[in-house]
VOTORVEX-254742 format. One record per atom (N, C-alpha, C, O): x, z, y; residue in one letter. Coordinates in steps of 0.02 Angstrom, whole numbers, plus 50000, padded with zeros to 5 digits. Last residue first. Layout:
% VOTORVEX-254742
XZYa
...
This chain:
% VOTORVEX-254742
521315253145249x
521035249845311x
520295246945296x
519985244145340x
521775258145135x
521435265445189x
521425260245239x
521585262945292x
523225250745141x
522955254945133x
522465259445163x
522605263545206x
523215237045265x
523455242345245x
523005246545183x
522405245145181x
523255219345272x
522945223245271x
523325229545243x
523755228345200x
523955207045360x
524045209445311x
523795216345297x
524235220345313x
523975202745504x
523425200245442x
523575203045383x
523195200745341x
524775209845579x
523965207745595x
523675206145544x
523095208045534x
525985209845519x
525635214045548x
524905215745564x
524585221045562x
526045193245527x
526025199045474x
525685203245472x
525155203245440x
526145190845687x
525495188445639x
525655194245564x
525305199245559x
527355197245681x
526665200145736x
525975195645693x
525435198045677x
528275191445635x
528375196945620x
527575200645635x
527315205445606x
528225177645694x
527905178845622x
527775182945592x
527415182845542x
528565180045831x
527845178245803x
527805179245739x
527295182145720x
529765186145788x
529535190645812x
528975187145829x
528605191445853x
530405172845739x
530435177245713x
529935185145734x
529805189045689x
530175165145866x
529845164145800x
529945167645748x
529575166345700x
531165168545931x
530425172345962x
529855168245899x
529245169045896x
532405165945873x
532165172345882x
531465173545921x
531265179145939x
532145149745899x
532205153645828x
532045162345835x
531585164745802x
532145150146052x
531695149645997x
531415152045940x
530885154745925x
533435154446076x
532925160046084x
532275157146056x
531855161146036x
534225143646019x
534355151845994x
533595155746004x
533265158745962x
533145128746015x
533735135246039x
533905139646018x
533575140045966x
532975115645970x
532825120945945x
533415125745971x
533995126145950x
532815099746059x
533105103046001x
532895110246015x
532645111346070x
531445086846067x
531945088746088x
532155094746052x
531765096246007x
530955072946031x
531725074146026x
532045080446048x
532655081146052x
529515071246035x
529955073146115x
530565071646099x
530875068946144x
529275075545918x
529045068745948x
529285066246006x
529275060346024x
529825085645840x
529675081845815x
529405072845870x
529395066945854x
529985094745942x
530475095345911x
530355087245884x
530745082945904x
528625095845995x
529155093446072x
529735089746007x
529925083946012x
527975100345883x
527695093145922x
528415092545960x
528755087545945x
528665113745875x
528755109945831x
528565101145852x
528955096545837x
528155119745981x
528765117645988x
528935114045946x
529385110145961x
526655120745959x
527035117046009x
527865114646000x
528095109046010x
526935129145841x
526655121145821x
526885118945898x
527345114845898x
527185139845907x
527685137545863x
527385129745850x
527765124945851x
526005142145985x
526695140446015x
527365140345970x
527935140645992x
525155148145869x
524925138245906x
525605138345943x
525895133045928x
525435159345846x
525915152445794x
525635144845840x
525845139045842x
524675163545918x
525445164545940x
525775158845908x
526215155045928x
523345161545866x
523615159445959x
524135159445961x
524355155646004x
523385168945758x
523635161145745x
523645158445814x
523925153045823x
522735180645765x
523625179045770x
523795171545762x
524365169345762x
521395181345758x
521755177845836x
522305177445833x
522605174745880x
521285187645627x
521205179145644x
521455176445703x
521695170745707x
521395201245660x
521915197845633x
521825189445627x
522315185645623x
520375203145747x
520935203845772x
521675199945708x
522215197245719x
519385197045666x
519305194745725x
520015196645726x
520375192045707x
519525197845485x
519165200645539x
519435196545592x
519765191845571x
519795191745350x
520065196245374x
520045198645455x
520545201145481x
518385184845324x
518815187245249x
519455195045303x
519475201045291x
517595181145408x
517455182345365x
517745187245307x
517505191245267x
518825173145490x
518365178745520x
518065183245476x
518145189145489x
519095164545403x
519595168745410x
519275176245445x
519405182145433x
517765157145399x
517925157945344x
518535164445352x
518475169145312x
517945149745532x
517395156645541x
517535158545455x
517265164045450x
519145142745534x
519005148445583x
518515152045549x
518645157945537x
518995133045447x
519465136345425x
519505144245475x
519795149445460x
517875126245528x
517735129345456x
518395133745415x
518305137045363x
518495122945641x
518085127645646x
517875131345573x
517765137345564x
519485112345606x
519635118745614x
519315125245610x
519535130645591x
518715101145554x
519105106545511x
519455113245516x
519635117545475x
518125100445707x
517735101145654x
518265103945565x
518055108445528x
519225101845789x
518715103845794x
518125105245736x
517785110345728x
520395094845762x
520545100445781x
519725104545787x
519725110745789x
519945085245678x
520295089045650x
520455098645684x
520555104245660x
518705077645731x
518925080245644x
519135084645650x
518815089645636x
518945080145895x
518295079745858x
518375081545783x
518135086945767x
520305074845918x
520085081645915x
519525083345885x
519555088145846x
520135062845869x
520815068345809x
520485072545820x
520225075645774x
519315055845951x
519305055345867x
519795063245832x
519715067045784x
520225058346081x
519755063346054x
519505063345972x
519485068345936x
521485049546032x
521505058246046x
520715062946033x
520605067945999x
520555037346030x
520845041145968x
521075048045987x
520815052545955x
520435037746173x
519955037446126x
519985041246058x
519655045846035x
521655036346229x
521335043646244x
520675045446205x
520405050946199x
522165025046193x
522605033446148x
522075037546160x
521935042046120x
521265016646226x
521145014946168x
521615022846143x
521485025946092x
520565023646388x
521005020446364x
520955019446291x
520415021946277x
518935019046482x
519345024746438x
519795019846403x
519645014146388x
518255014146569x
518965012446575x
519545016846542x
520135018046554x
517155019046575x
517055011346551x
517845010446548x
518025005346520x
516535033346546x
517255030546558x
517405024346540x
517775023446491x
514735035546609x
515165033346556x
515765032246573x
515755029446628x
514795050146738x
514425041646709x
515095039346638x
515675041346629x
513955064746743x
514765059746753x
514635053946709x
514405053746652x
512935070646731x
513545072746804x
513875068346804x
514165066646856x
512035067946631x
511835066646713x
512205069046761x
512015069946819x
512845065046522x
512365061746540x
512135061446623x
512075056646661x
513215079646522x
513795073346539x
513115067746554x
512985067046614x
512055088046515x
512585087446574x
512975082446586x
513115080446643x
511805082346375x
511375083246429x
511535082146502x
511315077946540x
512965087946311x
512735079546299x
512195077646368x
512225072546402x
513125102446318x
513435097146333x
513205089946343x
513365087046395x
512095107446216x
512185107346287x
512345103946330x
511995101846376x
512285099646086x
511635097946122x
511645102546208x
511245100946252x
513455104146079x
513495096546087x
512725095246119x
512585091146163x
513115117346045x
513625114946092x
513525108546118x
513515107646179x
512525119145920x
512085119345983x
512475116846051x
512175114746101x
513295108945835x
512595105345846x
512655109345917x
512785106145969x
514335119745846x
514595113845878x
513835109745893x
513735107445949x
513745132445801x
514085133145850x
514205126245872x
514175126245934x
513205126045660x
512925129145721x
513395128545770x
513485122645784x
514655125145568x
513985117745596x
513545120145663x
513545116545713x
514795136345593x
515515133245639x
515005126845649x
514905123845702x
513935142945527x
514075144945574x
514535139645608x
514545140445669x
514305135745382x
513385134545427x
513525138245491x
513085136145529x
515425134745352x
515175128345366x
514535130045386x
514185125545410x
515565147545271x
515725145145356x
515615140845382x
515635141145443x
514045155245224x
514575151245210x
514875148445270x
514515146945318x
513875172045296x
513535165345279x
514235160745268x
514785161945293x
514175182845316x
513925183545265x
513685176645240x
513405175345187x
514745184045458x
515435182245412x
514885185345334x
515155189545298x
514365183445555x
514095177745504x
514565178845440x
514695175345391x
514755193645651x
513915194545630x
513645186945567x
513085185545545x
516045188845707x
515785193245633x
515255193445608x
515185193445547x
515935182345837x
515595178945773x
515735183345712x
515485181045660x
515975191645915x
515305191345922x
515425188645843x
515145191245795x
517655190745918x
517115197145896x
516525196745874x
516355200045824x
517785177645963x
517915181545881x
517555189345857x
517335191945806x
516875176746091x
516755171446019x
517145175545953x
516845176545900x
518015185446152x
517425184746150x
517145182546090x
517155186146041x
519085175646136x
519225181346128x
518375184746113x
518235186246055x
518705162346207x
518785163946134x
518905170746094x
518845171246033x
518595167046337x
517955168146296x
518135165446232x
517675166046191x
519945171646353x
519635178646370x
519055175446331x
518855179246287x
520375158046372x
520625164046292x
520205168746311x
519995170746257x
519615153846479x
519475151346406x
519945155946376x
519595158446332x
520495160446579x
519685162446560x
519515160646490x
519305164746448x
521695156146560x
521375162446552x
520655166346544x
520415171546522x
521105141346607x
521295144746548x
521535151546517x
521575152246456x
520955146646749x
520375143346705x
520645144746649x
520465150246629x
521925150146793x
521445154146778x
520895153746718x
520605157146675x
522755137746801x
523005142146769x
522495149346748x
522625153046700x
521825132346919x
521785128946830x
522135136146791x
521785139646754x
521925139347019x
521445139146986x
521435134246911x
521025133846865x
523385138547047x
523315146647016x
522385143646969x
522245145046911x
524575129147041x
523915127947021x
523595133847013x
523495134646953x
525625139647057x
525735132747105x
524805129447098x
524485127847148x
525685148446953x
525455149447019x
525225144347092x
524905144947144x
527305144246899x
526685145646900x
526455149246946x
526805152946980x
528355134546902x
527865131946958x
527325135146938x
526795132146945x
529035139546761x
529175135146825x
528805132946838x
528645128146802x
528775144146645x
528285145746684x
528555143546739x
528245146046785x
529925139046563x
529145134646563x
528975137146590x
528505133246600x
530985146246594x
531045139946636x
530225137346628x
529925134346673x
530895156946554x
530755158546615x
530705150946620x
530275149346662x
530435157446366x
530675157446444x
530255156646494x
529645155946496x
529415151846240x
529485149446319x
529995149546384x
530065145446430x
530005163446172x
530195157146167x
530235153146225x
530735151146255x
529915175246215x
530565174646216x
530465164446218x
530775160346253x
528445173246230x
528915175146288x
529565174346280x
529895172646330x
528095174646106x
527905170246140x
528195169946219x
528055165346258x
528495187346047x
528875180546029x
528675175546065x
529065170746063x
527835198746108x
528465194146131x
528945189846113x
529505188446137x
526705194446071x
526595193246136x
527445190946147x
527685185946173x
526985196945936x
526765191245950x
526765187946025x
526805181946040x
527265211245950x
527695206445949x
527575199745954x
528025196145976x
525785215246001x
526375216046056x
527065213645999x
527555215546031x
525245213545888x
524965209345961x
525665210946004x
525965206546036x
525775221045798x
525765214545795x
525775209045845x
526045203545850x
525405233545850x
526055229245833x
526205224945843x
526635223145883x
524065231645824x
524505233245901x
525035233045901x
525305232345957x
524045232745691x
523885228045714x
524095227545808x
524235222345838x
524665244945658x
525135240945639x
524625232945685x
524965228345706x
523705253445727x
524385253545765x
524765248145734x
525205245745769x
522085246145712x
522605249745711x
523205248745725x
523355242945736x
520695246945757x
521235242645798x
521605248145798x
521625252845838x
519455242645618x
520015246145640x
520585243445677x
520945239045653x
518085234745696x
518405233945653x
519135240745679x
519255242645736x
517025237545781x
516835235145730x
517265233745673x
517065232045617x
517125240745923x
517475245845863x
517055244245790x
516835248545753x
516725237246042x
516495236545982x
516545240445937x
516075243445910x
517705245646156x
516855242346163x
516595243346096x
516295248446082x
518995246146143x
518685249446188x
518125248746185x
517885252346228x
519535239346005x
519635247946011x
519135247046086x
518585247646058x
518975224746050x
518725230545990x
518895236345985x
518465240045959x
519565220946190x
518825222846160x
518635226846103x
518235231546105x
520575220046148x
520375228746188x
519745227246171x
519375231146141x
521085214046049x
521215219846008x
520835224846078x
520785231046075x
520535201646113x
520145203646039x
520345209446053x
519875212746075x
521255201046223x
520735201246242x
520415203546179x
519975207646188x
522315198646148x
522515203946181x
521915205546196x
521815211546190x
522225186346066x
522315191446046x
522385197746073x
522485202546035x
522045176146204x
521505179146162x
521615186046120x
521255190946130x
523315169346260x
523095177746266x
522535181546218x
522545187346199x
523735157946232x
523765163646182x
523535167746189x
523425171546142x
523245150446332x
522715150746294x
522845154546232x
522425155246187x
524625148746404x
524105151546414x
523515154446399x
523245159146428x
525205140746305x
525315147246338x
524765151746363x
524555157046342x
524535128946335x
524335133146250x
524745140946265x
524575146046235x
524515125346469x
523945126446449x
523875131946364x
523465136046345x
525815122646456x
525685131146503x
524855131546468x
524625136746445x
526185111146381x
526305117346377x
526325125346399x
526595130546382x
525475101146465x
524935106246390x
525355112646376x
525105118046363x
525355106546642x
525565103046569x
525125105646538x
524665109546550x
523845103146744x
524755108846741x
524515104446657x
524035101746631x
522835094446774x
523205098946829x
523825101146813x
524295101446853x
522015090346664x
522095085946716x
522715089546785x
522915086246834x
521955103646606x
522405099246579x
522385093246616x
522855089646599x
520775108846682x
521455111246688x
521965107646665x
522485107946698x
519685102646596x
519875101146669x
520605104446689x
520975100446719x
520015107746455x
520055099846499x
520225098246565x
520665094546588x
519855121946501x
520325120446463x
520535113246492x
520975112046533x
518475121546509x
518985123746581x
519675122146556x
520095121046600x
517825117246437x
517665112746481x
518155114346519x
518365110446561x
518005124146323x
518195116846304x
518255111646387x
518515106146398x
517445136746364x
518345133346366x
518525128546346x
519125127146344x
515915134446364x
516335137046427x
517195133846433x
517475130446477x
515775126846224x
515555123446309x
516075126946360x
516515123946390x
516415135146112x
516555128546145x
516385124546220x
516725120846256x
516205146846112x
516845145346087x
516995139246090x
517555137146077x
515375153246218x
516135157446197x
516555154046179x
517135154746197x
514175142846181x
514365144546251x
515165146746256x
515565143246288x
513935144746026x
514135138546074x
514355140346150x
514895137746165x
513865160646002x
514635155745973x
514445148446006x
514975145446016x
512755161046089x
513225162746106x
513965160546090x
514435159146127x
511875151145984x
511865148646074x
512525153646082x
513015149946082x
511285149545873x
512235150445880x
512385150045953x
512935148845977x
509995156045866x
510325149845880x
510945144545870x
511015138545864x
510235167745837x
510075167345925x
510045158545918x
510075155245969x
509295170045719x
509805170345766x
509505170145818x
508955171245842x
508255162345641x
508255171845616x
508675173345695x
508415177545732x
508685148645646x
507775151245675x
507835161045681x
507515164745718x
509835147245610x
509775146145661x
508915147345714x
508705147045771x
509715149945473x
510095155345501x
509925152545590x
509915157145631x
508775138445432x
508495145245443x
509175149745475x
508955154145512x
509795129745472x
509225129145499x
508695136445501x
508365138845547x
510795130245372x
511005132245452x
510385133145495x
510405136645547x
510055129245254x
510275136845267x
510385135645358x
510115139245400x
509915115645281x
509465120845289x
509625125345284x
509255128745320x
511155110445215x
510815109145309x
510295115945308x
510415120945342x
511295107745124x
511425115345144x
511255114545195x
511175119745229x
511435091945078x
510625096645071x
510835106145082x
510535110345049x
512665093345199x
512275089745153x
511415092545157x
511015094245200x
513845098545247x
513365100145230x
512775096945179x
512575099245126x
514325087545294x
514925090445238x
514335095045210x
514315095445149x
513555082545392x
513885077445324x
513755082445283x
513285082945244x
513735092945489x
513215090945459x
513205086845388x
512865088445339x
515335089645506x
515145095445472x
514225094545442x
514085095345382x
515195079145588x
515525077845502x
515295083145492x
514825082145453x
514405081245685x
514075077345651x
514485076745581x
514235074545529x
515155090745744x
514405091845727x
514365087745684x
514255090245629x
516325083645799x
516545088345748x
515515092245715x
515435095945666x
515655076045898x
515995072445829x
516005078145789x
515665077645737x
515135083645990x
514985080545940x
515115075845872x
514815073645823x
516355091446044x
515835094945989x
515315089545962x
515045090945908x
516905080746085x
517275084046042x
516785088146013x
516795088545951x
515965073946172x
516295069846132x
516635074846070x
516625072746012x
516095083846272x
515525082346246x
515555078746197x
515065079946161x
517445085646309x
517055094246290x
516495089946252x
516375092146196x
517425073346357x
517965074346306x
517795080646283x
518025081746227x
516465074746479x
516625069846411x
517175071046344x
517135068546288x
517255080446573x
516505085346544x
516355081146454x
516225083446398x
518415077246578x
518415083146537x
517845083946514x
517715086546460x
518415059146589x
518025063646614x
518265069446549x
518315067746490x
519895048746504x
519065052246497x
518975059446541x
519345064246532x
521135047746561x
520745041946550x
519865042446557x
519435039346588x
521735057946498x
522005055646557x
521725048346591x
522005044746632x
521145067846434x
520955067346499x
521305062646538x
521245062446599x
521765063146314x
521275062746313x
521065060246389x
520905054646408x
522995071446321x
522835060146315x
522235062146346x
522235062946407x
522595084146323x
522945080346400x
523215072746373x
523605069146406x
522115086046206x
521665085346257x
522105081946323x
521885077846363x
523265087046136x
522655079046105x
522545078946179x
522735074346216x
524005094046148x
524245089246184x
523895083146171x
524015077246183x
523005102246122x
523085104946206x
523525096846191x
523315092746232x
522815102245980x
522205103646017x
522635099946077x
522575093846075x
523855108345883x
523715102145932x
523445098645951x
523575092645952x
523385121245890x
524215118345914x
524015111545935x
524015109545993x
522275118645793x
522235123045864x
522775118745914x
522655114645959x
523005117845680x
522295111745684x
522125114045779x
521845110145817x
524055124445689x
524225118145659x
523745114845676x
523845108945691x
523165137645655x
523825133845702x
523995130145726x
524135130545786x
522615133845539x
522205135345592x
522575133945667x
522395130645715x
523675135745444x
523175129445439x
522885129045523x
522975124145559x
524225148145470x
524575143945480x
524185136945488x
524345132945532x
522855156445410x
523135157745477x
523655151045506x
523505148745561x
523025150445272x
522515147745321x
522535150045396x
522305146445440x
524255158245245x
524095149045230x
523605147945287x
523755144945339x
523685170445245x
524145167445282x
524105162345293x
523925160545349x
522685171345173x
522585171045230x
522925168945267x
522745165945318x
523235167645034x
522965161545053x
522635164345130x
522285159945157x
524265178845038x
524365173445034x
524195168345066x
524515164845104x
523015188545013x
523575189645082x
524005183345093x
524145182045152x
522115184644888x
522115182844975x
522425183345025x
522295180445078x
């Protein structure tokens, strides 16, 4: 389970780390509200198809709980709208960085309020190592211009807080198959977003093929597949450890820059990567008696 959990952490970081450059491409010609709506709808259709006859489990869970409303709001509607809007103003690198703060929020919420899992010293150490790794990787140059678009930057931080809240309350679904809360969150999120998009934003007739393909990839990979992995991890290793993938998303961003933009890895990148990996291990691998 330790090796599998680490592998799933890496997979989730890859799926969600790739979402930020995809969002940047999508919002070039598609309004943020429609990007969030299409992403939720595509992911919902995919997961409902995967559920097949087991869709009755989702319907039963929705009737007995809050209809997955809390997950839809904090894991879909609010953060996706804020991040998509901010992506039109600031670059994808800064958006990724500011969305890597969710482990900090989750640790504080768990330690001070919910106490649903032990906020151990090892997990605190992991949070700090991961944060240090992020700072080493991005360096001061990556934050150049920070504050010039304060509203967009604060929107990304608020989105990170939403993700933290969603991860904490998402533990209520740990006895369900991962597909059930994943599909429920997306179906409810799409049901909220679609009427808003139809009323508030005309369909983007000028949407480019690149933006549409980016939305398709967002819906299938960074949403449908990612949500299944996410709820699986919440049920097995807890919200704090699952949040460690937020730091690995920075590594994904660096890797995409190397592969797609021809950038090179500096010594600071390797040092930051080592810190991030150590932080993820500290947050993920359980200790005896925990």
